[in-house]
C-alpha positions as a Markdown table, in Angstrom:
| # | Residue | x | y | z |
|---|---|---|---|---|
| 1 | Met | -24.4 | -17.0 | -57.2 |
| 2 | Val | -26.7 | -14.0 | -57.8 |
| 3 | Ala | -29.6 | -13.7 | -55.3 |
| 4 | Thr | -33.2 | -14.0 | -56.6 |
| 5 | Val | -36.5 | -13.0 | -55.2 |
| 6 | Arg | -39.9 | -14.7 | -55.7 |
| 7 | Arg | -42.4 | -12.7 | -57.6 |
| 8 | Lys | -45.6 | -13.4 | -59.7 |
| 9 | Arg | -45.5 | -13.6 | -63.4 |
| 10 | Ile | -48.9 | -12.6 | -64.8 |
| 11 | Glu | -50.1 | -13.3 | -68.4 |
| 12 | Ile | -53.4 | -11.9 | -69.6 |
| 13 | Leu | -54.7 | -13.1 | -73.0 |
| 14 | Val | -57.0 | -10.4 | -74.4 |
| 15 | Asp | -58.5 | -9.2 | -77.6 |
| 16 | Asn | -56.4 | -6.3 | -79.0 |
| 17 | Pro | -59.0 | -3.6 | -78.6 |
| 18 | Leu | -59.1 | -4.3 | -74.8 |
| 19 | Val | -55.3 | -4.0 | -74.3 |
| 20 | Pro | -55.5 | -0.2 | -73.2 |
| 21 | Lys | -58.2 | -1.1 | -70.7 |
| 22 | Ile | -56.1 | -3.8 | -69.2 |
| 23 | Val | -53.0 | -1.6 | -69.1 |
| 24 | Asn | -55.1 | 1.0 | -67.3 |
| 25 | Tyr | -56.0 | -1.6 | -64.6 |
| 26 | Val | -52.3 | -2.6 | -64.3 |
| 27 | Lys | -51.4 | 1.1 | -63.7 |
| 28 | Lys | -54.4 | 1.5 | -61.3 |
| 29 | Val | -52.8 | -1.2 | -59.0 |
| 30 | Asp | -49.4 | 0.5 | -59.3 |
| 31 | Ile | -47.6 | -2.0 | -61.4 |
| 32 | Ser | -45.2 | 0.0 | -63.4 |
| 33 | Gly | -43.8 | -2.5 | -65.9 |
| 34 | Trp | -45.7 | -4.5 | -68.6 |
| 35 | Ser | -45.2 | -5.7 | -72.1 |
| 36 | Val | -47.7 | -6.5 | -74.8 |
| 37 | Ile | -47.0 | -9.5 | -77.0 |
| 38 | Lys | -49.0 | -9.9 | -80.2 |
| 39 | Ile | -50.4 | -13.4 | -80.8 |
| 40 | Ala | -50.8 | -14.8 | -84.4 |
| 41 | Ser | -53.1 | -17.7 | -83.7 |
| 42 | Gly | -54.3 | -20.2 | -81.1 |
| 43 | Gly | -57.1 | -22.5 | -80.1 |
| 44 | Gly | -59.3 | -23.2 | -77.1 |
| 45 | Arg | -62.7 | -24.5 | -76.0 |
| 46 | Asp | -64.4 | -22.7 | -78.8 |
| 47 | Gly | -62.0 | -23.9 | -81.5 |
| 48 | Arg | -59.1 | -22.4 | -83.4 |
| 49 | Trp | -58.7 | -18.8 | -84.2 |
| 50 | Gln | -56.2 | -16.9 | -86.3 |
| 51 | Gln | -55.5 | -13.2 | -86.7 |
| 52 | Asp | -57.3 | -11.7 | -89.7 |
| 53 | Glu | -54.9 | -9.1 | -91.1 |
| 54 | Val | -57.8 | -7.3 | -92.9 |
| 55 | Ser | -60.3 | -6.8 | -90.1 |
| 56 | Gly | -58.3 | -7.6 | -87.0 |
| 57 | Ala | -61.4 | -9.2 | -85.7 |
| 58 | Ala | -59.7 | -12.2 | -84.0 |
| 59 | Ala | -56.4 | -10.3 | -83.1 |
| 60 | Lys | -55.2 | -11.1 | -79.6 |
| 61 | Ser | -52.3 | -10.1 | -77.4 |
| 62 | Ile | -50.8 | -11.2 | -74.1 |
| 63 | Val | -50.2 | -8.5 | -71.5 |
| 64 | Leu | -47.2 | -9.8 | -69.5 |
| 65 | Leu | -46.0 | -8.4 | -66.2 |
| 66 | Ile | -44.1 | -9.3 | -63.0 |
| 67 | Ala | -45.4 | -8.1 | -59.6 |
| 68 | Asn | -45.0 | -8.8 | -56.0 |
| 69 | Glu | -47.8 | -11.0 | -54.5 |
| 70 | Glu | -49.8 | -8.1 | -53.0 |
| 71 | Lys | -50.1 | -6.2 | -56.3 |
| 72 | Ala | -50.7 | -9.5 | -58.2 |
| 73 | Asn | -53.7 | -10.1 | -55.8 |
| 74 | Gln | -55.0 | -6.6 | -56.3 |
| 75 | Leu | -54.8 | -7.0 | -60.1 |
| 76 | Thr | -56.6 | -10.3 | -60.0 |
| 77 | Asp | -59.4 | -8.7 | -57.9 |
| 78 | Val | -59.8 | -5.8 | -60.3 |
| 79 | Leu | -59.8 | -8.1 | -63.4 |
| 80 | Ala | -62.1 | -10.8 | -61.9 |
| 81 | Pro | -65.4 | -9.2 | -63.2 |
| 82 | Leu | -63.9 | -9.1 | -66.7 |
| 83 | Leu | -62.8 | -12.7 | -66.9 |
| 84 | Asp | -66.1 | -14.0 | -68.3 |
| 85 | Ser | -67.6 | -10.9 | -69.9 |
| 86 | His | -64.5 | -10.2 | -71.9 |
| 87 | Ser | -63.3 | -13.8 | -72.3 |
| 88 | Leu | -59.9 | -13.1 | -70.6 |
| 89 | Leu | -57.4 | -15.8 | -69.9 |
| 90 | Leu | -55.5 | -14.9 | -66.7 |
| 91 | Thr | -52.5 | -17.0 | -65.5 |
| 92 | Ile | -50.3 | -16.4 | -62.5 |
| 93 | Ala | -47.1 | -18.3 | -61.8 |
| 94 | Asn | -44.3 | -18.0 | -59.3 |
| 95 | Val | -41.0 | -16.9 | -60.7 |
| 96 | Glu | -37.6 | -16.1 | -59.4 |
| 97 | Val | -36.2 | -12.8 | -60.5 |
| 98 | Val | -32.9 | -10.9 | -60.2 |
| 99 | Arg | -33.2 | -7.4 | -58.9 |
| 100 | Gly | -36.5 | -8.1 | -57.2 |
| 101 | Asp | -36.7 | -4.5 | -55.9 |
| 102 | Arg | -37.8 | -3.5 | -59.4 |
| 103 | Phe | -41.0 | -5.6 | -59.1 |
C-alpha cells in the first residue's frame, strides 16, 4: 500500500474580483500550489445566488489548496480579518495525500 501523509485541505469561497488578492495571501505564506474553481450558483444565509454572465456581479470561485498544518494556520491568521468584511467562506479539513513532501 502507498504511504500517505496528513495535510490540510483549504477551500475559500470568494467573489471573483477578490481571487487575485486571496492568491497573493496564499503566496505570502509560502503555499506554492493552488487551484481556482469557478462556481455557477449557490445559496446561503442571504438566499440563493447565480452567476450573471452579463455583469459578473454574483460570480464566485473556490480557491482550493493543500498545505501542512503550520502553513494552513498561517493562512487562516492572514485571512481572518477578511472573513466578515469580504464575506469569505473558509473551510479546512484533514486529508491524506500521497507524496506529502509536495505540500
